[in-house]
Each structure stands twice: as structure tokens, then as C-alpha cells.
N, C-alpha and C positions, 0 to 999 in steps of 0.2 A: 340237751342230751339226757336221755332217760337214765334212771338209776340202774345199776347192774342187777341182773337176776341172781337170786340166791341159788347156790348149787346144793341140793339136798336129795337124799335117798335113804332108804332104810339101812341103818348101819353107818351112816355118815357121822363123822366127829367134827364138832365145831367149837372154836374159841369165840365166845360171845362177850361183847362189851356193851354195857348199858350206862348211859350218862343222864344226869339230871338236866332239866331245861336250863340253857345258858350256863351249864356246868355248876348249877346251884347245888348246895349240900342237902339234897332231899333225904339222904340216908344218915344224916349226922347223928340222930338220936338212936339209942339202943332199941327203942320201941319200933322205929321204922325198919331197922335191920331185922328185928325179930319178925315183924309182919311180913317182910319180903321173903324171909326164910320159910315161914309157914305157907305162904302162897306157892313157893317152889315145891314144897313137899306135897301140897295138895294136887297140883296140876301135872307133876311128873308122872304120876301113875295114870291119870286120865289120858294123857297123850302118849303113854308107853315110851317115855324117854328116860335115859339114864344120866345122872349127873356124876361126872368123874372128879371135878374139882370146882371150888368157888372161893371167892374172896369179896367181902362187902366193905367198901371204903365209904367215905362220907358223901362223895359226889358221883361215884361210879361203882359198878359191880362187874366182876369178871366171872364167867362161867365156862366150864368145859362140859359139853353135852353130847351124848350119842343119840341120834335120831331113831325113832321107832317107825312103825308103819303109818303112812298118811291115812287119814280118814276116807279119802277119795282120790281118784286119779288126778283131780284138779287141785288137790290140797298139797300144801308143803308143811310137813310135820313140824319142823323147827319154827316156822312162821306162826302156825296155829298155836303152838305151845307158848311162845313168847307173847303173842297177842293176848292170850288169856291172862298170863302173868302180869303183863304191863297194865292191862285194863283194870284188873283187880286191885293192884297197888295204887294206881291213879285214883280210883274211886275212893279207896280208904284215905289216901293222902288229902284229897280235896275236902272230904268230909271232916277229917281230923283237924285240919287247919283252916276250915271255913273259907275256902277259896274255890276258884273255877279255872278252867283252861288247861293247856298241856302241862304235863308233869315231867315228861322225858324229852331229851334233846333229839328230836326227829326219831327215825326208826333205829333199832339196835344195829350195831356192827357185828358181822360174823366173818370168821376166817376159817376155811377148811383145814383140818389137820390130816394130811395125807401121807405122812411119813413118821417113822419112829423117832428120828432125831428131833423133829419139830414138836412131836407129841411130848417128849420128855422135857424139852425146853419150855413148852407152854405151861405144863403143870408147875414147873419150878418158877416161871415168871409170875404166875397167878399167886403162888404162895409167898413169893418174895415182894409182892406189891406193897405191903405195909412198911417194909424197910425202905423201899424206894421213895415213898412219900413221907418218911419220917415219923410214922406212927409207932414203930417199934425198932429195936436194934437187933432183933432176931426173928426167926421164922414163926415164933409162937405168937399168935394173934387170935383173939377170941372169935372173930367173925370170919374165919376162913376154915377150909377143910383140912388144914395141915395137921393140927393136933391129933385128930381122930382119923386121919387119912387111911391108916391100915387096920383100924379096929372094927369097922363095920357098924359103928355106933352113930354115924352121922347120915345125912341125906346122900352123900356120895357113895356110889356102889363100887367098892374096891374089887369084889369078885368079878363083876362084869368088866371092869377096867382091865383086869389081868387076862380075862378070856379074850378081850378085844386085842390085846397085845401079844397073846399066846406066850405068856411068861408067868412065872410064879411071883408071889408077893416078895420073896427074897430077891429075885432078879430085878423086879421093879424098884425095890428099895435101894439096891446097889446102883442102878442107873441114875436114880435121883440124887443119891449121895455123891456120885461122881460129878454130876452136873453142878451141885452146890460148891464143889471144890475148884471149878474152873476159874481161871483168872480172866481179867479184862471184861467182866460182865457189865460194868457201868458203861464202857465204851460201846459195846454191842447194843445195850439198851437204848442209848442215845440214838444210835443209828436206826434201830427198829422203830422208835417213835417217829423219826423223820420219814421213814419209808411208809409207815402206816398212814401218815397224813396225806400221802399222795397216791397210794395204790390200794386196790381191793383184790381179794380172792386169788386168782391164778398168778398174777405178777408177784404179789406179796408172798404167796406160798412158795413159789419158785425160789425166791431169794432167801426166805427164812429156812427152807429145807437145808440149804447149804450153809447158812450162818450157824445152824445148830451143830455143825462139825466144829472141831477144835480150830482155834485161830491159826494153828500151824498149817492147816490146809490152804490158807490164803497167803502164806508168807513166801518171799523169794521172787525173783524175776523170771524163773524158768518154770512156768506152770503150763498144764495142758490147756487147750482152748476153753473148756468149760469154766475152770476155776480162774483163768486169766480174765475172762469176761466178767465173772462175779467180782473178782478183786477190783476191777476197774470201777464197777458200780458202787462198791463199798467205799473206795477212796473218794469218788465223786460226792457221795452222800455225806461223808464226814466233812469234806471241804465246804459243801453247801450249807451244812448245819453250823459251820463256824465253831465247832467244838474243839478242834485241835489244829495247831499250826502245821505247816507242811513238813517241817523238820521232825515233829513228833510222829506224824503219820508215817514218814519214811522209816523211822526207828521201829515203829510198831510192826510194819510189814517187812522189815529187814531189807529194804531197797534204798537206792540213792534218791536224793531230792529230784534229780533230773528225770529219773524214771517216773516219779510221781507226776511231774509236769507233763511228761509224755502221755501218761494214761489219761490225764485230765483233757488233753487235746483230742483224744480219741473217744472220750465218753459221750 
């Protein structure tokens, strides 16, 4: 089965994930993170892309990028940009550590951001990654765009980001602040990791668009068809991930355990 085609066009927004080969810590050193940052800065202008957010961890990197115009009808802007970035870093890394061979774990993953709820969720997810992995206990992390996100002093383009969303900086700040205060984020994160391992692009986007709403939208036994189907998928994924017992899931969604079992049979 062939790998799925990337969906890209001028003005498309992507959440990109880059991982080291075999999940190795290729970005562990400050030097490696700094080099990758400089490479991003160099090639974003060459390929006419805009970086909205980033976070550099030891074995992987998150980026939120807006595609520019492709160099030709046959080219894919985001692929060309990432190809140049990855090749430049791999060349530096192999020379620096006197090695040869692949540096990255296959091609990068990309997920289209097609809705405001997912966009807001994604920026918060990227900035919250250091806490998720135990690097910090707050959003403040040296190698992410969080600290200078609204200042215009980093490689992320906050003005272009606000233009893309058709909102002011104050409105975006309010949206992100509200997102940070949402409860049950660890539960949703566990689910999203489960879904990401199994789905690409449209399927993932469809589910995450809805997951970006408040959990209350998925609670109760009397839901319309759309949310009922989504709720069923969420329940099934949580059970499959073995993160929560049936009783806890029923309490989370404010339904009976028999309702949970019924949804599992229909999933």
C-alpha cells in the first residue's frame, strides 16, 4: 500500500512532526537545536513559508507552518521546504558526529490544520510539549516559540498568524489562554497519540476538529448523529489504549457503563 499523498496548496497550514532515526536523541544538545533553528530561519524565506509555532525536543520537533507558493506546478511547497531543511541538518549532523546514513525516522509527518478549534489546540499542544515530556513544569521552555510568541522577535510570524486567523493579537491571546485552562487535557492527549498512530490527514483532521471543542460537547447519551459517532470513536480509542477503566470512562462522559458497552459493540 502506497504512502498517502500530502495535501498542500498556497496558504495551507500544517502541523509537522520530525523524529530522529529510531527515535534517537539527535537534538539532545543545545548546539543541534541551535543549528536546526538556523536552518529553519534560512529556508523559510527561500521557500516563502511562514512559521507559526515550533518546539524542539531531544528526539523530535514540532512545527506549525503556512505553505507559500510552490516553485512549479509539479512541486509541493511544504515537501520542498522540509527536504531542504532535513538534508541540511543531516549533512551537518553526520559531519559533526563523524557518521553516515539516515538521521531522521523516515519522512516527516504532516497534519492539515483546517479549522480554528484545531489550530488553537495545535499551537497549545506544541507549546505544552515540554511539560508533557517532563522537561519543564510550565510553558516556559528555551527551545519553543512560546516565550516570544507575541513579540515578533522570533522566527515565528505572529502578524501573519493573526492575518491567517482574521483576528487580533489580543483575540488570539484570549483563545490560547482559554485553551490552557481547559480540563482533561491529559486524557485527550493520550487519545490523540493513539489516533495519530493509526490515522493520517483527513481521518485525523476530522476527529481532532471535534476534539478541539470542550469535552461537554461529547457528554451525555442524547447527542446528535455527528457527535454521537464521534463519542463512540473516542470511547473505543480510550478502551483500546487501555488508559481508563470502563467505570472511569462512563463517569467522564456522564453515561452508564451499559451505555459504554453498547457503544463498543457498535464501534
